[in-house]
C-alpha positions as CSV (number, residue, x, y, z in Angstrom):
1,M,79.1,158.7,149.6
2,A,82.4,156.8,148.8
3,H,82.4,155.0,145.5
4,K,84.6,152.7,143.5
5,L,83.7,151.8,139.9
6,T,83.9,148.2,139.0
7,A,85.7,147.0,135.8
8,G,82.3,146.1,134.3
9,Q,80.9,149.6,135.0
10,M,84.0,151.2,133.5
11,D,83.5,149.1,130.3
12,T,79.9,150.1,130.0
13,L,80.7,153.8,130.5
14,R,83.4,153.5,127.7
15,G,80.6,152.6,125.4
16,F,78.8,155.9,125.9
17,A,81.5,158.1,124.3
18,D,84.2,158.1,121.7
19,P,87.5,156.8,123.2
20,Q,89.3,160.2,122.9
21,R,86.5,161.7,125.1
22,F,86.8,159.1,127.8
23,L,89.5,159.5,130.4
24,A,90.2,157.4,133.5
25,G,92.7,157.2,136.4
26,D,96.1,158.7,135.5
27,Q,94.7,160.1,132.2
28,I,92.8,162.7,134.1
29,S,94.7,166.0,134.6
30,E,95.2,167.4,138.1
31,D,93.3,170.4,136.9
32,Y,90.1,168.4,137.1
33,A,90.7,167.7,140.9
34,H,89.9,171.3,141.9
35,D,88.3,174.6,140.9
36,E,89.8,178.1,140.6
37,L,90.7,178.4,144.3
38,G,91.8,174.8,144.7
39,D,91.1,174.4,148.4
40,V,88.7,171.5,147.8
41,R,90.5,168.6,146.0
42,S,89.4,165.2,144.8
43,F,89.7,163.3,141.5
44,P,86.8,161.7,139.6
45,E,87.4,158.1,138.6
46,V,86.1,158.7,135.1
47,L,86.0,161.9,133.0
48,I,83.6,162.0,130.0
49,R,83.6,165.0,127.7
50,V,80.0,164.9,126.7
51,I,78.7,166.3,123.4
52,S,74.9,165.8,123.4
53,T,71.7,165.7,125.5
54,E,71.3,162.0,124.4
55,E,74.8,161.1,125.6
56,V,74.2,162.8,129.0
57,S,70.8,161.0,129.3
58,Q,72.4,157.5,128.7
59,I,75.1,158.2,131.3
60,M,72.7,159.5,133.9
61,A,70.3,156.6,133.6
62,F,73.2,154.1,134.0
63,A,74.6,156.1,137.0
64,T,71.3,156.1,138.8
65,Q,70.8,152.4,138.2
66,N,74.2,151.7,139.7
67,K,74.2,154.5,142.3
68,I,77.4,156.1,140.8
69,P,78.1,159.7,141.9
70,V,78.1,162.3,139.0
71,V,79.4,165.8,139.0
72,V,79.1,168.2,136.1
73,R,81.9,170.7,135.2
74,G,82.3,173.5,132.7
75,S,85.5,175.6,132.7
76,G,86.2,175.0,136.3
77,T,86.2,178.7,137.3
78,G,84.1,178.2,140.4
79,L,85.3,179.3,143.9
80,V,83.5,177.0,146.3
81,G,84.3,173.4,145.2
82,A,80.9,172.9,143.6
83,A,82.4,171.2,140.5
84,V,84.8,169.0,142.4
85,A,84.2,165.2,142.5
86,V,84.4,164.9,146.2
87,A,82.7,161.4,146.1
88,G,84.7,160.1,143.1
89,G,82.6,158.5,140.4
90,I,81.9,160.2,137.1
91,M,82.7,163.8,136.0
92,L,80.8,165.1,132.9
93,E,82.6,168.0,131.3
94,T,80.4,170.1,129.0
95,T,83.0,172.3,127.3
96,L,82.5,170.5,124.0
97,M,78.8,171.3,124.1
98,N,79.7,174.8,122.9
99,R,77.3,175.6,120.0
100,I,75.1,178.6,119.7
101,L,72.0,176.9,118.4
102,E,69.7,179.7,117.5
103,L,69.4,183.5,117.5
104,D,65.7,184.6,117.5
105,E,65.8,188.4,116.8
106,E,62.0,188.6,116.8
107,N,61.7,187.2,120.4
108,L,65.0,188.6,121.5
109,T,66.4,185.2,122.6
110,V,69.4,183.1,122.0
111,T,69.5,179.3,122.5
112,V,72.9,177.8,123.5
113,Q,74.5,174.7,124.8
114,P,76.0,174.9,128.3
115,G,79.6,174.9,127.2
116,V,79.4,178.2,125.4
117,L,81.7,180.7,127.1
118,L,80.3,183.9,128.4
119,M,82.8,186.0,126.3
120,E,81.9,184.0,123.1
121,L,78.2,184.6,123.7
122,A,78.7,188.3,124.4
123,A,80.7,188.8,121.2
124,Y,78.2,186.9,119.1
125,V,75.1,188.8,120.2
126,Q,77.0,192.1,120.0
127,E,77.6,191.5,116.3
128,H,73.8,191.5,116.0
129,D,73.4,194.8,118.0
130,L,72.2,192.8,121.0
131,L,73.3,192.4,124.6
132,Y,73.4,189.5,127.0
133,P,73.5,191.6,130.2
134,P,74.8,189.2,133.0
135,D,78.5,190.2,133.3
136,P,80.4,188.1,135.9
137,G,84.1,188.9,136.3
138,E,85.3,185.6,134.8
139,K,84.5,185.9,131.1
140,S,85.9,182.4,130.4
141,A,83.2,180.8,132.5
142,T,80.6,178.7,130.7
143,I,77.0,179.6,130.4
144,G,76.0,176.4,132.1
145,G,78.2,177.3,135.1
146,N,76.7,180.8,135.2
147,I,73.2,179.4,135.3
148,S,74.2,176.8,137.9
149,T,75.4,179.5,140.3
150,N,72.9,182.2,139.3
151,A,76.0,184.4,138.5
152,G,75.5,188.2,138.9
153,G,78.3,190.5,137.9
154,M,78.9,194.2,137.3
155,R,75.8,195.0,135.4
156,A,73.4,193.6,137.9
157,V,72.5,197.0,139.3
158,K,70.5,197.9,136.1
159,Y,69.8,194.6,134.5
160,G,69.7,192.0,137.2
161,V,71.4,188.6,137.4
162,T,71.4,185.4,135.4
163,R,68.1,184.2,136.7
164,D,66.4,187.3,135.1
165,F,67.7,186.2,131.6
166,V,66.9,182.5,131.5
167,R,63.7,181.9,129.6
168,G,64.0,178.2,129.1
169,L,66.1,175.1,129.9
170,T,66.6,171.6,128.6
171,V,67.8,169.4,131.5
172,V,68.5,165.8,132.0
173,L,67.2,164.4,135.3
174,P,69.3,161.9,137.3
175,T,67.1,159.2,136.0
176,G,68.1,160.1,132.4
177,E,64.7,161.6,131.6
178,V,65.0,164.8,129.4
179,V,62.7,167.7,130.5
180,H,62.1,171.0,128.8
181,L,61.4,173.8,131.3
182,G,60.1,177.3,130.3
183,G,60.6,178.4,126.7
184,K,60.6,181.7,124.8
185,V,57.4,183.0,126.5
186,V,57.7,186.3,128.4
187,K,55.1,185.4,131.1
188,N,54.5,182.1,132.7
189,S,52.1,181.2,135.6
190,S,51.9,177.5,134.7
191,G,52.5,175.7,138.0
192,Y,55.7,175.7,140.0
193,S,58.7,177.3,138.3
194,L,61.0,174.2,138.1
195,K,63.3,176.2,135.8
196,D,64.0,178.6,138.6
197,L,64.8,175.7,141.0
198,I,67.5,174.6,138.5
199,I,69.1,178.0,138.3
200,G,71.5,178.4,141.2
201,S,71.2,174.7,142.2
202,E,74.9,174.2,141.5
203,G,74.4,171.0,139.5
204,T,72.7,169.1,142.4
205,L,69.2,168.7,140.8
206,A,69.7,168.1,137.0
207,V,72.2,168.5,134.1
208,I,71.7,171.5,131.9
209,T,72.1,170.7,128.2
210,E,70.5,173.7,126.5
211,A,69.4,177.2,127.6
212,T,67.2,179.8,126.0
213,L,68.4,183.2,127.2
214,R,66.7,186.7,127.0
215,L,68.6,189.5,125.2
216,V,68.2,193.3,125.1
217,P,69.0,195.8,122.4
218,L,72.7,196.8,122.6
219,P,73.1,200.3,124.1
220,T,74.8,202.6,121.6
221,H,76.5,204.8,124.1
222,S,78.4,204.0,127.3
223,V,80.5,206.1,129.7
224,S,82.3,205.2,132.9
225,L,83.2,207.5,135.8
226,L,86.2,206.8,138.1
227,V,85.5,208.6,141.3
228,P,88.2,208.8,144.1
229,F,87.5,209.4,147.7
230,A,89.7,210.0,150.7
231,T,88.3,207.1,152.7
232,M,86.4,203.9,152.2
233,E,83.5,205.2,154.3
234,E,83.0,208.2,152.1
235,A,83.1,206.2,148.9
236,I,80.6,203.5,150.1
237,E,78.3,205.9,151.9
238,V,77.6,207.8,148.6
239,V,76.2,204.6,147.0
240,P,72.7,204.7,148.6
241,E,72.6,208.4,147.6
242,I,73.3,207.5,144.0
243,I,70.6,204.8,144.0
244,K,68.1,207.2,145.5
245,S,68.9,209.8,142.8
246,K,67.1,207.4,140.4
247,A,70.0,207.6,137.9
248,A,69.8,204.3,135.9
249,L,73.4,203.3,136.3
250,T,74.6,200.0,134.8
251,A,77.4,199.3,137.3
252,I,78.5,200.7,140.7
253,E,81.7,199.1,141.8
254,Y,83.9,199.6,144.9
255,M,87.7,199.2,144.8
256,S,90.5,200.1,147.2
257,R,94.0,201.5,146.3
258,E,95.5,198.3,147.6
259,T,93.5,196.1,145.2
260,I,94.3,198.5,142.3
261,L,98.1,198.1,143.0
262,F,97.7,194.3,143.0
263,A,96.1,194.6,139.6
264,E,98.8,196.9,138.2
265,D,101.5,194.4,139.3
266,Y,99.6,191.4,137.9
267,L,98.8,193.0,134.5
268,G,101.9,195.1,134.1
269,K,99.6,198.0,133.1
270,K,99.1,201.4,134.8
271,F,95.7,202.4,136.3
272,P,94.6,205.9,135.5
273,D,94.7,207.0,139.1
274,K,95.9,205.3,142.2
275,E,96.7,208.2,144.6
276,H,93.7,207.8,146.8
277,D,92.5,205.2,149.3
278,A,89.1,204.3,147.8
279,Y,87.2,204.6,144.4
280,I,83.8,204.1,143.1
281,L,83.6,203.0,139.4
282,L,80.3,203.9,137.7
283,T,78.9,203.1,134.3
284,C,76.0,204.7,132.4
285,D,74.7,203.3,129.1
286,G,71.8,204.2,126.9
287,S,70.5,204.8,123.4
288,S,71.8,208.4,123.0
289,A,74.8,210.5,123.9
290,A,72.5,213.1,125.4
291,Q,70.8,210.6,127.7
292,V,74.1,209.2,128.9
293,E,75.6,212.6,129.5
294,A,72.6,213.7,131.5
295,E,72.9,210.6,133.7
296,Y,76.6,210.8,134.4
297,S,76.5,214.6,134.9
298,Q,73.8,214.2,137.6
299,V,75.8,211.5,139.4
300,A,79.1,213.3,139.0
301,D,77.7,216.4,140.7
302,L,76.2,214.3,143.5
303,C,79.5,212.5,144.2
304,L,81.4,215.9,144.3
305,S,78.8,217.2,146.7
306,R,79.4,214.2,149.0
307,G,83.1,214.5,149.2
308,A,84.5,213.0,146.0
309,L,88.0,214.4,145.3
310,D,87.5,214.3,141.5
311,V,85.6,212.7,138.8
312,Y,87.5,211.1,135.9
313,I,85.4,210.5,132.7
314,V,86.3,207.1,131.1
315,D,84.9,207.5,127.6
316,T,87.6,206.4,125.2
317,D,88.3,202.8,124.3
318,E,91.8,203.0,125.7
319,R,90.6,204.4,129.1
320,K,87.8,201.9,129.3
321,D,90.2,199.0,128.6
322,S,92.6,200.3,131.2
323,V,90.0,200.6,133.9
324,W,87.8,197.6,133.2
325,T,90.7,195.2,132.5
326,A,92.1,196.1,135.9
327,R,88.6,195.6,137.5
328,G,88.2,192.2,135.8
329,A,91.6,191.1,137.0
330,F,91.1,191.8,140.7
331,L,90.5,188.2,141.7
332,E,93.6,186.9,139.9
333,A,95.7,189.8,141.1
334,I,94.9,189.1,144.7
335,K,95.4,185.4,144.2
336,A,98.9,186.1,142.7
337,S,99.8,188.2,145.7
338,T,99.7,185.2,148.1
339,D,100.3,181.5,148.3
340,Q,96.7,180.6,149.2
341,M,93.4,182.4,149.8
342,D,89.8,181.8,150.4
343,E,86.8,184.0,149.7
344,C,83.9,185.4,151.7
345,D,81.2,186.1,149.1
346,V,78.6,187.7,151.3
347,V,75.8,190.0,150.2
348,V,74.4,192.6,152.6
349,P,71.8,195.4,152.2
350,R,73.4,198.3,150.2
351,N,73.2,200.7,153.2
352,N,75.3,198.3,155.2
353,V,78.2,197.8,152.7
354,A,80.4,200.4,154.5
355,T,79.7,198.9,157.9
356,F,80.7,195.4,156.7
357,I,83.9,196.5,154.9
358,K,84.9,198.4,158.0
359,F,84.3,195.2,160.0
360,T,86.6,193.2,157.7
361,H,89.4,195.6,158.6
362,Q,88.7,194.9,162.2
363,V,88.7,191.1,161.6
364,A,92.0,191.4,159.8
365,K,93.6,192.8,162.9
366,E,91.9,190.4,165.3
367,V,92.9,187.2,163.4
368,G,96.2,188.4,161.9
369,L,95.4,187.9,158.2
370,R,95.6,190.2,155.3
371,I,92.0,190.7,154.0
372,P,91.7,192.7,150.8
373,S,88.3,193.3,149.2
374,F,86.3,194.7,146.3
375,G,82.8,194.3,145.2
376,H,79.5,195.3,143.6
377,A,78.6,198.2,145.8
378,G,75.4,198.8,143.9
379,D,73.9,195.5,144.9
380,G,75.7,194.9,148.2
381,N,77.7,191.9,147.0
382,L,81.2,191.9,148.4
383,H,84.2,189.8,147.5
384,V,86.4,189.5,150.6
385,Y,89.6,187.5,150.4
386,L,91.5,186.0,153.3
387,C,95.2,185.5,152.4
388,R,97.5,182.9,153.8
389,D,100.8,184.8,153.1
390,G,103.1,181.8,154.2
391,L,101.4,180.8,157.4
392,P,101.9,177.2,158.5
393,Q,98.9,175.0,157.5
394,E,97.5,174.5,161.0
395,E,97.7,178.1,161.9
396,W,96.3,179.2,158.5
397,E,93.2,176.9,158.9
398,A,92.6,178.1,162.5
399,R,92.8,181.8,161.5
400,L,90.7,181.3,158.4
401,K,87.9,179.6,160.3
402,E,88.0,182.3,163.0
403,G,87.8,185.0,160.3
404,F,85.0,183.3,158.4
405,D,83.0,182.7,161.6
406,K,83.2,186.4,162.5
407,M,82.3,187.7,159.0
408,Y,79.4,185.4,158.3
409,K,77.9,186.1,161.7
410,R,78.3,189.9,161.1
411,A,76.8,189.6,157.6
412,E,73.7,187.9,159.1
413,E,73.4,190.5,161.8
414,L,73.3,193.1,159.0
415,G,70.5,191.3,157.2
416,G,72.8,189.7,154.7
417,L,73.3,186.2,153.2
418,V,76.2,183.7,152.8
419,S,76.6,184.1,149.1
420,G,75.8,186.8,146.6
421,E,76.8,185.0,143.4
422,H,79.5,182.4,143.8
423,G,77.3,179.8,145.5
424,I,77.7,177.3,148.3
425,G,79.3,174.3,146.8
426,F,81.3,172.1,149.3
427,A,83.2,174.9,151.0
428,K,80.4,177.0,152.5
429,K,77.8,174.4,153.4
430,E,78.1,174.7,157.1
431,Y,77.6,178.5,157.0
432,L,74.5,178.1,154.9
433,R,73.2,175.5,157.4
434,Q,73.9,177.9,160.3
435,Q,72.1,180.8,158.7
436,F,69.1,179.0,157.2
437,G,68.3,176.7,160.2
438,P,66.4,173.4,160.2
439,A,63.2,174.4,158.5
440,Q,64.7,175.9,155.3
441,M,67.4,173.2,155.1
442,A,64.7,170.5,155.4
443,L,62.8,172.1,152.4
444,M,66.0,172.2,150.3
445,E,66.8,168.6,151.2
446,G,63.3,167.6,150.3
447,I,63.6,169.2,146.9
448,K,66.9,167.4,146.4
449,R,65.3,164.0,147.2
450,V,62.4,164.6,144.7
451,F,64.8,165.4,141.8
452,D,67.5,162.9,142.8
453,P,66.1,160.1,145.0
454,A,69.3,158.1,144.7
455,G,71.4,161.1,145.8
456,I,74.0,160.6,143.0
457,L,74.1,164.1,141.4
458,N,76.8,166.3,142.8
459,P,76.6,164.7,146.3
460,G,77.9,166.5,149.3
461,K,77.2,170.0,147.9
462,V,74.9,172.8,149.0
463,C,72.7,170.9,151.4
């Protein structure tokens, strides 16, 4: 859908927001033409920094009446072009809708606007001895963006993903109607779960303007274990054994020596150990030191019995900062090591993680690309990066496509899916279509038409 706003439409839109929050044409920074990876690029015609549900409602009603495309953007930390205005039109930025509206300690919920940053929410609830468990690597992402992609993160093994912590949403439909979905209730069997359709829909069905999120009591004790192995296979193959042991681990992360070295260079900080080819990073948390010690002792013994070369206990603030800061910087570190990259964000059954990572090494040789990786070994979600490293554009695009084709096909063969947590957006649509086939895609397209019959909300994304 190509679009060009008329002078009259521009004048009407200016009336919906204060002048300092309305930008058009050359006033719009290049940053708003792409997301974190930047491979998908397109400018909106108008950028409006919205501040309320009512303002969003007015704009959406006008956009539907005039069939103007609208895309919603938070911090722009996405990786698949989901928040890029590929059809021009209006971009609604929600970062000014950044208030924490209510903390309900009796119902263990917090209600926020979509522009609240993950790190701000985490710090706020921690001050009240509470925890918001979803923990994606990008802490500067907005809560609205996390909900739109059903973000997972490093604590998903124990706690689950964003969907498991969204109790209620206030959304604006493309028509401008405001709808409240869910609430503070713990159980709900009242018809179709429209709330859960919004979660993970990447801004294609409605605009999120408030969210009520579930919290849990803050664990009082936490210890991490850094476990080196001689090979990637040995490291990954111990993960199903750890899970079968019934140890209630919070995180089970896989990392390679190569990725650790990238992080060291990027951060200018030393990692506690980098002498071995592969590592598993584990975290235990709980309400007592004795409980946590029992958990990590059991897992440490298991790892050593399965070939671990050592077990380093990460229990001081300094050690935790060193290890988890490096882990959190892996994406940016790999990005800094090359001139361009793209990501394969597949999820496979946990017992096939080693098989898939080994396959990526084979693909790297076959297509002639450097392909570093890391990931959430405990839930099978891998982040695999294909690096350009100075290749000419045409050659890069050809090798990238070949690499993606091979890896998405192999993931499907192993019982996996196209995306574990970063979404489909614009960049991965064709791979979703190939995997889901006509029947599932028709269902998704039908849902899109019901919510957005004019097709204006984030067109060209997901399906």
